[in-house]
N, C-alpha and C positions, 0 to 999 in steps of 0.2 A: 134609741136612735143615736147615731154618731154625729156629734157636733163638728168635729174637726179631727184631722190626723196629721202627724208629722213623723219625722225620723231622726234618729241619731245614727249617722253613717260611720262605719268603721268598727273596730274591735271594742265594743262597749256593751255593758250589761247594766240595766237599770235595776237597782236593788231596793229603792224606797221612793214613795210618792206621798204628797199631801196637798191639800188645797186650803186656801184662806177664805174668809167671809165674802170676798169680792169674786170668788170663783177662779182666782189665779191658781195655776198648777205648778208645783215644785217637784222636780225629779232629781234623784241623786244616784250615783253608781260608780262603777269601776271602768277603767279603759286602759288600752295600750296604744302605743304609737301615736297616731293622729286621728281625731274624730271631728265630724262636722255636726254641730247641733243645729238642726234645720228649723226654719220658720214655717208655720202652717199657712200663713197669709200671703207670703210672697217667696221669692227665691233666695232671700238673704239667709245667711248662716253665720255661726261663730265657730272658728277653728280652734281646737284645743290640742296641745301636743304633750307627749310624755317622752322622757328619755329612754324608756323601756319599750322596745318594739315588739316583744313577744308576750309578756305576761301583763295581765290587767292589775298593775300595782299602783296606778294613779287613780285619783277620784275626781268626780265632777259634780257640780250642782248646776241646774238650769231652772229658769222661771219663765212660764208662759202665761200670757193674759188669758182671760176667759174665752176670747175668740180665737186663740191659738197663736197669737203674735208672740214671737220670741222676745222677751224683755232683757234677758241677760244669761250669761253662763260663765262659770269660773272653774279652773282646774286646781288641783292640789296634789303634790308629789312629795315623797320622802327621799332623803339622800343620806349617805353615810358621812359623818363628820370628817372633814378633810384630814385632820391629824390622825384619826383612827384609821382611815382608809390608807394613808401613806405608810402606816406601820406594816402593812401587808399581813397583819395578824388578826384581821376581823373575820370571825367565823360564825357570826350571829345570823339571824334571819335576814332574808332579803329585805331591803327597804321597801315599805309598802304602806298604803293608807287604805283601810277597808271600811267602807261606810256600813253602818249597822242600821240606822234609822234617821228619819227627819220628821220634824213636827213643827207646824206653824202655830204660834200662840201670840195673838196681838201683832205687834210690829216685829217680832223676832221669829227667826227660823232656827230651831235647835237641831244641830247636826251631831249625832253620836257616831264614833268611829274608834277602831283600834289602829295602832301603827307600830312600825319598827323603823328606826332611823329618825332623822331630824325632819320635822314638818313645819312649813310656814304656810299659814292660811290667812290672807288678808291683813297682814301686820302682826299676827300672833305667831310666835315661834315656839314650838314644842320640841325640846331636846330629847333625844333618845336616852335611855337609861343604860349607858355602856358600863360594863363591869369588866375590869381587868382580872383575868383568871391566872394569878401568879402561882397557884398550886398545881395547875395542869401544864399546859403547853406554853404559857405566857401569852395567851390570846385574849382578844376582846369578845365579849358576848353582849347581846342586846336583848333586854327583857321586853316583851310585848307590853305596850302601854295602851291605855284607853282614855278618851276624853269626850266631853260634850262642850261644844262651842255654840254660843248664841250669836247669830248673825242678824244684821238688819235685813229684813226681808225685801227691801227695795234696792239696796246697794250691795248686799253680801258683805258689808264691812263688819268685822267682829265687834260685838258689844260686851261680851263677857265670856270668860273661860269658867265653866261651871266646875266639874272636877277634872283632874288629870292624875290618873293612878297607874301604877305599874305592878307587875307580878311580884310576889314575895313568897319564898318557901320558909320552912321552919327555922332555917339556920342563916340564911343570907338575905339581906335587904337589897332588893333590886330597884332602888330609886324612889321609894315611897317617902 
């Protein structure tokens, strides 16, 4: 039987969910443009915006109480380093944050994701792994990185950066 229902309005996709011992629901996903994370118990909502209006390159997390009341929501977006962007020589992947999973353990919410570009999430800044390709066209590339961040499950404030790794091939170190 359905206890409650709500919506996330706009260009959004939920990719992960988990619950804690109190029955609170945590959802995470991707979005573009602007979304409205709605409350199941009244008409309140939290608006989250992304600078990308067409592709779902930004991420969001939201927390609902066991009765469907919206407790909080937060967005996260990647950007290109201003110096690299100003060079007009960036040919790497589009800046993006892609949620892979969330898991609640005690007072922490663990968020795993991959990213391209520079990411700031609640005070943690994860820098892109830019590589200047002097042997090719003199352009910048950006290796895809992955991270797991522990967030306080009440405030979404970061408590720890677990790993932060980047790709590496047999010849070139891409930021490990």
